[in-house]
ChimeraX commands (.cxc) that place a marker at each C-alpha (Angstrom):
marker #1 position -6.08,-31.10,-4.15 radius 0.5
marker #1 position -1.96,-30.63,-4.01 radius 0.5
marker #1 position 0.15,-31.75,-6.50 radius 0.5
marker #1 position 3.14,-30.90,-4.95 radius 0.5
marker #1 position 5.42,-33.13,-3.14 radius 0.5
marker #1 position 7.42,-31.29,-0.57 radius 0.5
marker #1 position 8.18,-33.99,2.18 radius 0.5
marker #1 position 9.08,-34.19,6.12 radius 0.5
marker #1 position 11.24,-31.80,7.93 radius 0.5
marker #1 position 12.97,-32.44,10.92 radius 0.5
marker #1 position 13.90,-29.78,14.05 radius 0.5
marker #1 position 15.83,-30.15,17.31 radius 0.5
marker #1 position 13.99,-27.95,19.34 radius 0.5
marker #1 position 15.20,-28.18,22.92 radius 0.5
marker #1 position 16.88,-31.30,22.12 radius 0.5
marker #1 position 13.18,-32.93,21.24 radius 0.5
marker #1 position 12.36,-34.17,17.73 radius 0.5
marker #1 position 9.96,-32.63,15.70 radius 0.5
marker #1 position 9.11,-33.14,12.51 radius 0.5
marker #1 position 6.11,-31.60,11.10 radius 0.5
marker #1 position 4.74,-32.99,7.31 radius 0.5
marker #1 position 4.66,-30.40,5.10 radius 0.5
marker #1 position 2.47,-32.67,2.09 radius 0.5
marker #1 position -0.55,-33.53,4.65 radius 0.5
marker #1 position -0.46,-31.59,8.07 radius 0.5
marker #1 position -1.94,-28.66,6.54 radius 0.5
marker #1 position -4.46,-29.72,4.28 radius 0.5
marker #1 position -7.51,-28.84,4.36 radius 0.5
marker #1 position -10.51,-30.78,2.46 radius 0.5
marker #1 position -13.14,-28.33,1.14 radius 0.5
marker #1 position -11.33,-25.76,-0.77 radius 0.5
marker #1 position -9.73,-25.58,-4.23 radius 0.5
marker #1 position -6.06,-26.75,-5.25 radius 0.5
marker #1 position -4.27,-23.06,-5.12 radius 0.5
marker #1 position -6.05,-22.72,-1.22 radius 0.5
marker #1 position -4.37,-25.67,-0.01 radius 0.5
marker #1 position -1.37,-25.56,-1.50 radius 0.5
marker #1 position -0.89,-21.95,0.59 radius 0.5
marker #1 position 0.04,-23.27,3.41 radius 0.5
marker #1 position 2.89,-26.79,2.33 radius 0.5
marker #1 position 4.28,-23.57,-0.04 radius 0.5
marker #1 position 5.00,-20.96,3.25 radius 0.5
marker #1 position 6.03,-23.79,5.93 radius 0.5
marker #1 position 8.20,-25.02,2.89 radius 0.5
marker #1 position 10.23,-22.01,1.91 radius 0.5
marker #1 position 9.58,-20.75,5.17 radius 0.5
marker #1 position 11.76,-23.37,6.50 radius 0.5
marker #1 position 14.11,-22.68,3.95 radius 0.5
marker #1 position 13.83,-19.09,4.44 radius 0.5
marker #1 position 15.40,-19.95,8.23 radius 0.5
marker #1 position 17.94,-21.65,7.17 radius 0.5
marker #1 position 19.00,-19.29,4.86 radius 0.5
marker #1 position 19.31,-16.67,7.58 radius 0.5
marker #1 position 21.84,-19.87,9.29 radius 0.5
marker #1 position 23.94,-19.70,5.93 radius 0.5
marker #1 position 24.31,-15.89,5.97 radius 0.5
marker #1 position 25.91,-16.43,9.69 radius 0.5
marker #1 position 28.01,-19.11,9.18 radius 0.5
marker #1 position 29.33,-17.53,6.29 radius 0.5
marker #1 position 29.82,-14.16,8.09 radius 0.5
marker #1 position 31.22,-15.76,10.82 radius 0.5
marker #1 position 33.56,-17.78,8.38 radius 0.5
marker #1 position 35.28,-13.72,7.46 radius 0.5
marker #1 position 34.99,-12.74,10.94 radius 0.5
marker #1 position 37.18,-15.31,11.83 radius 0.5
marker #1 position 39.24,-15.11,8.94 radius 0.5
marker #1 position 40.04,-11.64,9.17 radius 0.5
marker #1 position 40.53,-11.48,12.88 radius 0.5
marker #1 position 43.63,-14.22,11.94 radius 0.5
marker #1 position 45.21,-12.48,9.13 radius 0.5
marker #1 position 44.62,-9.18,11.00 radius 0.5
marker #1 position 46.58,-11.15,13.63 radius 0.5
marker #1 position 49.21,-12.53,11.80 radius 0.5
marker #1 position 50.14,-8.47,10.10 radius 0.5
marker #1 position 50.08,-7.09,13.43 radius 0.5
marker #1 position 52.50,-9.98,14.39 radius 0.5
marker #1 position 54.72,-9.18,12.28 radius 0.5
marker #1 position 54.85,-5.02,12.18 radius 0.5
marker #1 position 53.36,-4.65,15.35 radius 0.5
marker #1 position 53.73,-0.59,14.63 radius 0.5
marker #1 position 51.10,-1.17,11.73 radius 0.5
marker #1 position 48.10,1.19,12.15 radius 0.5
marker #1 position 44.86,-0.13,11.70 radius 0.5
marker #1 position 43.58,1.21,8.62 radius 0.5
marker #1 position 47.23,-0.38,7.34 radius 0.5
marker #1 position 46.70,-3.54,8.89 radius 0.5
marker #1 position 43.04,-2.95,6.83 radius 0.5
marker #1 position 44.01,-2.03,3.38 radius 0.5
marker #1 position 46.37,-5.86,3.31 radius 0.5
marker #1 position 43.46,-7.95,4.53 radius 0.5
marker #1 position 41.63,-6.18,1.14 radius 0.5
marker #1 position 43.87,-6.03,-0.84 radius 0.5
marker #1 position 43.76,-10.38,-0.81 radius 0.5
marker #1 position 41.80,-12.10,-3.37 radius 0.5
marker #1 position 40.80,-14.10,-0.59 radius 0.5
marker #1 position 38.92,-11.26,0.79 radius 0.5
marker #1 position 37.01,-11.12,-2.26 radius 0.5
marker #1 position 35.67,-14.66,-1.96 radius 0.5
marker #1 position 34.77,-13.94,1.55 radius 0.5
marker #1 position 32.99,-10.60,0.39 radius 0.5
marker #1 position 30.85,-12.58,-3.01 radius 0.5
marker #1 position 29.89,-15.64,-0.29 radius 0.5
marker #1 position 28.71,-12.86,1.69 radius 0.5
marker #1 position 27.04,-10.79,-0.66 radius 0.5
marker #1 position 25.41,-14.58,-2.12 radius 0.5
marker #1 position 24.02,-15.08,1.24 radius 0.5
marker #1 position 22.27,-11.78,1.92 radius 0.5
marker #1 position 20.73,-12.42,-1.50 radius 0.5
marker #1 position 19.13,-15.66,-0.42 radius 0.5
marker #1 position 18.00,-14.17,2.57 radius 0.5
marker #1 position 16.31,-11.74,1.00 radius 0.5
marker #1 position 14.47,-13.44,-1.84 radius 0.5
marker #1 position 13.67,-15.99,0.42 radius 0.5
marker #1 position 11.76,-13.58,2.45 radius 0.5
marker #1 position 9.78,-11.76,-0.28 radius 0.5
marker #1 position 9.21,-15.35,-1.77 radius 0.5
marker #1 position 7.90,-16.60,1.84 radius 0.5
marker #1 position 5.80,-13.02,2.20 radius 0.5
marker #1 position 4.12,-13.55,-1.35 radius 0.5
marker #1 position 2.79,-16.62,-0.41 radius 0.5
marker #1 position 1.32,-15.10,2.21 radius 0.5
marker #1 position -0.49,-12.06,0.57 radius 0.5
marker #1 position -1.93,-15.01,-1.96 radius 0.5
marker #1 position -2.73,-17.00,0.88 radius 0.5
marker #1 position -4.87,-13.63,2.11 radius 0.5
marker #1 position -5.81,-12.79,-1.14 radius 0.5
marker #1 position -7.22,-16.31,-1.47 radius 0.5
marker #1 position -8.84,-16.25,2.11 radius 0.5
marker #1 position -10.92,-13.02,0.41 radius 0.5
marker #1 position -11.75,-14.79,-2.53 radius 0.5
marker #1 position -13.02,-17.65,0.34 radius 0.5
marker #1 position -15.64,-14.67,1.76 radius 0.5
marker #1 position -16.09,-13.49,-1.18 radius 0.5
marker #1 position -18.21,-16.15,-2.89 radius 0.5
marker #1 position -19.45,-17.25,0.69 radius 0.5
marker #1 position -20.87,-13.69,0.61 radius 0.5
marker #1 position -22.19,-14.88,-2.80 radius 0.5
marker #1 position -24.07,-17.60,-2.18 radius 0.5
marker #1 position -25.13,-15.92,0.71 radius 0.5
marker #1 position -26.88,-13.17,-1.63 radius 0.5
marker #1 position -28.70,-16.02,-3.09 radius 0.5
marker #1 position -29.89,-17.54,0.56 radius 0.5
marker #1 position -27.49,-20.33,-0.54 radius 0.5
marker #1 position -24.33,-21.29,2.55 radius 0.5
marker #1 position -20.81,-22.86,2.22 radius 0.5
marker #1 position -21.12,-26.25,4.36 radius 0.5
marker #1 position -19.15,-24.36,7.11 radius 0.5
marker #1 position -22.29,-21.82,7.22 radius 0.5
marker #1 position -24.61,-25.08,7.30 radius 0.5
marker #1 position -22.53,-27.79,9.76 radius 0.5
marker #1 position -22.03,-30.12,7.15 radius 0.5
marker #1 position -22.53,-31.44,3.96 radius 0.5
marker #1 position -25.85,-32.71,2.05 radius 0.5
marker #1 position -27.09,-35.81,3.06 radius 0.5
marker #1 position -27.82,-37.53,0.10 radius 0.5
marker #1 position -25.48,-37.09,-3.79 radius 0.5
marker #1 position -28.57,-36.09,-5.09 radius 0.5
marker #1 position -29.19,-33.25,-2.48 radius 0.5
marker #1 position -25.16,-31.75,-3.69 radius 0.5
marker #1 position -25.21,-32.27,-7.03 radius 0.5
marker #1 position -28.06,-29.30,-6.95 radius 0.5
marker #1 position -26.92,-27.05,-4.12 radius 0.5
marker #1 position -23.64,-27.45,-7.06 radius 0.5
marker #1 position -25.69,-26.48,-9.73 radius 0.5
marker #1 position -27.50,-23.68,-7.44 radius 0.5
marker #1 position -24.16,-22.64,-6.90 radius 0.5
marker #1 position -23.07,-22.24,-10.13 radius 0.5
marker #1 position -26.62,-20.62,-11.21 radius 0.5
marker #1 position -26.08,-18.07,-8.43 radius 0.5
marker #1 position -22.36,-17.67,-9.46 radius 0.5
marker #1 position -23.54,-16.68,-12.66 radius 0.5
marker #1 position -25.91,-14.65,-11.81 radius 0.5
marker #1 position -23.36,-12.47,-9.81 radius 0.5
marker #1 position -21.35,-12.28,-13.01 radius 0.5
marker #1 position -23.88,-11.41,-14.92 radius 0.5
marker #1 position -25.48,-9.05,-12.60 radius 0.5
marker #1 position -21.37,-6.81,-12.01 radius 0.5
marker #1 position -20.83,-7.01,-16.12 radius 0.5
marker #1 position -24.31,-5.23,-16.42 radius 0.5
marker #1 position -23.20,-2.46,-14.08 radius 0.5
marker link #1:1,2 radius 0.2
marker link #1:2,3 radius 0.2
marker link #1:3,4 radius 0.2
marker link #1:4,5 radius 0.2
marker link #1:5,6 radius 0.2
marker link #1:6,7 radius 0.2
marker link #1:7,8 radius 0.2
marker link #1:8,9 radius 0.2
marker link #1:9,10 radius 0.2
marker link #1:10,11 radius 0.2
marker link #1:11,12 radius 0.2
marker link #1:12,13 radius 0.2
marker link #1:13,14 radius 0.2
marker link #1:14,15 radius 0.2
marker link #1:15,16 radius 0.2
marker link #1:16,17 radius 0.2
marker link #1:17,18 radius 0.2
marker link #1:18,19 radius 0.2
marker link #1:19,20 radius 0.2
marker link #1:20,21 radius 0.2
marker link #1:21,22 radius 0.2
marker link #1:22,23 radius 0.2
marker link #1:23,24 radius 0.2
marker link #1:24,25 radius 0.2
marker link #1:25,26 radius 0.2
marker link #1:26,27 radius 0.2
marker link #1:27,28 radius 0.2
marker link #1:28,29 radius 0.2
marker link #1:29,30 radius 0.2
marker link #1:30,31 radius 0.2
marker link #1:31,32 radius 0.2
marker link #1:32,33 radius 0.2
marker link #1:33,34 radius 0.2
marker link #1:34,35 radius 0.2
marker link #1:35,36 radius 0.2
marker link #1:36,37 radius 0.2
marker link #1:37,38 radius 0.2
marker link #1:38,39 radius 0.2
marker link #1:39,40 radius 0.2
marker link #1:40,41 radius 0.2
marker link #1:41,42 radius 0.2
marker link #1:42,43 radius 0.2
marker link #1:43,44 radius 0.2
marker link #1:44,45 radius 0.2
marker link #1:45,46 radius 0.2
marker link #1:46,47 radius 0.2
marker link #1:47,48 radius 0.2
marker link #1:48,49 radius 0.2
marker link #1:49,50 radius 0.2
marker link #1:50,51 radius 0.2
marker link #1:51,52 radius 0.2
marker link #1:52,53 radius 0.2
marker link #1:53,54 radius 0.2
marker link #1:54,55 radius 0.2
marker link #1:55,56 radius 0.2
marker link #1:56,57 radius 0.2
marker link #1:57,58 radius 0.2
marker link #1:58,59 radius 0.2
marker link #1:59,60 radius 0.2
marker link #1:60,61 radius 0.2
marker link #1:61,62 radius 0.2
marker link #1:62,63 radius 0.2
marker link #1:63,64 radius 0.2
marker link #1:64,65 radius 0.2
marker link #1:65,66 radius 0.2
marker link #1:66,67 radius 0.2
marker link #1:67,68 radius 0.2
marker link #1:68,69 radius 0.2
marker link #1:69,70 radius 0.2
marker link #1:70,71 radius 0.2
marker link #1:71,72 radius 0.2
marker link #1:72,73 radius 0.2
marker link #1:73,74 radius 0.2
marker link #1:74,75 radius 0.2
marker link #1:75,76 radius 0.2
marker link #1:76,77 radius 0.2
marker link #1:77,78 radius 0.2
marker link #1:78,79 radius 0.2
marker link #1:79,80 radius 0.2
marker link #1:80,81 radius 0.2
marker link #1:81,82 radius 0.2
marker link #1:82,83 radius 0.2
marker link #1:83,84 radius 0.2
marker link #1:84,85 radius 0.2
marker link #1:85,86 radius 0.2
marker link #1:86,87 radius 0.2
marker link #1:87,88 radius 0.2
marker link #1:88,89 radius 0.2
marker link #1:89,90 radius 0.2
marker link #1:90,91 radius 0.2
marker link #1:91,92 radius 0.2
marker link #1:92,93 radius 0.2
marker link #1:93,94 radius 0.2
marker link #1:94,95 radius 0.2
marker link #1:95,96 radius 0.2
marker link #1:96,97 radius 0.2
marker link #1:97,98 radius 0.2
marker link #1:98,99 radius 0.2
marker link #1:99,100 radius 0.2
marker link #1:100,101 radius 0.2
marker link #1:101,102 radius 0.2
marker link #1:102,103 radius 0.2
marker link #1:103,104 radius 0.2
marker link #1:104,105 radius 0.2
marker link #1:105,106 radius 0.2
marker link #1:106,107 radius 0.2
marker link #1:107,108 radius 0.2
marker link #1:108,109 radius 0.2
marker link #1:109,110 radius 0.2
marker link #1:110,111 radius 0.2
marker link #1:111,112 radius 0.2
marker link #1:112,113 radius 0.2
marker link #1:113,114 radius 0.2
marker link #1:114,115 radius 0.2
marker link #1:115,116 radius 0.2
marker link #1:116,117 radius 0.2
marker link #1:117,118 radius 0.2
marker link #1:118,119 radius 0.2
marker link #1:119,120 radius 0.2
marker link #1:120,121 radius 0.2
marker link #1:121,122 radius 0.2
marker link #1:122,123 radius 0.2
marker link #1:123,124 radius 0.2
marker link #1:124,125 radius 0.2
marker link #1:125,126 radius 0.2
marker link #1:126,127 radius 0.2
marker link #1:127,128 radius 0.2
marker link #1:128,129 radius 0.2
marker link #1:129,130 radius 0.2
marker link #1:130,131 radius 0.2
marker link #1:131,132 radius 0.2
marker link #1:132,133 radius 0.2
marker link #1:133,134 radius 0.2
marker link #1:134,135 radius 0.2
marker link #1:135,136 radius 0.2
marker link #1:136,137 radius 0.2
marker link #1:137,138 radius 0.2
marker link #1:138,139 radius 0.2
marker link #1:139,140 radius 0.2
marker link #1:140,141 radius 0.2
marker link #1:141,142 radius 0.2
marker link #1:142,143 radius 0.2
marker link #1:143,144 radius 0.2
marker link #1:144,145 radius 0.2
marker link #1:145,146 radius 0.2
marker link #1:146,147 radius 0.2
marker link #1:147,148 radius 0.2
marker link #1:148,149 radius 0.2
marker link #1:149,150 radius 0.2
marker link #1:150,151 radius 0.2
marker link #1:151,152 radius 0.2
marker link #1:152,153 radius 0.2
marker link #1:153,154 radius 0.2
marker link #1:154,155 radius 0.2
marker link #1:155,156 radius 0.2
marker link #1:156,157 radius 0.2
marker link #1:157,158 radius 0.2
marker link #1:158,159 radius 0.2
marker link #1:159,160 radius 0.2
marker link #1:160,161 radius 0.2
marker link #1:161,162 radius 0.2
marker link #1:162,163 radius 0.2
marker link #1:163,164 radius 0.2
marker link #1:164,165 radius 0.2
marker link #1:165,166 radius 0.2
marker link #1:166,167 radius 0.2
marker link #1:167,168 radius 0.2
marker link #1:168,169 radius 0.2
marker link #1:169,170 radius 0.2
marker link #1:170,171 radius 0.2
marker link #1:171,172 radius 0.2
marker link #1:172,173 radius 0.2
marker link #1:173,174 radius 0.2
marker link #1:174,175 radius 0.2
marker link #1:175,176 radius 0.2
marker link #1:176,177 radius 0.2
marker link #1:177,178 radius 0.2
marker link #1:178,179 radius 0.2
marker link #1:179,180 radius 0.2
view
């Protein structure tokens, strides 16, 4: 099972505290480690993506506030100054670059995290397909998964025998694929 620890995340939604345990709330017992990690990763990086959107909005708000205050100060000093000249003076200040660089970093974070979440979603989809292919290979050999059979084996010996049958079926399927 997954050893990565993402911890818990707390959200306040409509005044109510919502807690999500990213390590345990998405666990599925009978799948491989890659499949087990996918939901937690999507949840963790999805939350980071949401936080980056919030950060980008905050950075933009700070920039707009700074720009409005500076524009107001410039026009108070020279009320007849054309808007293009006001804009030029604002963009000529060192703080303008600082604000724009912060906006660029925030936008990069948003886009990077969006792509990470999309990559994990794609991974989850591929893992789902991998599981479906494995079930199909078992069905060709007349075997079934727990989901198909409605439960696990009754004894440890039956479980070991079923595991060996599944391994043999997988070997035969791989051999057939190589022979083609």
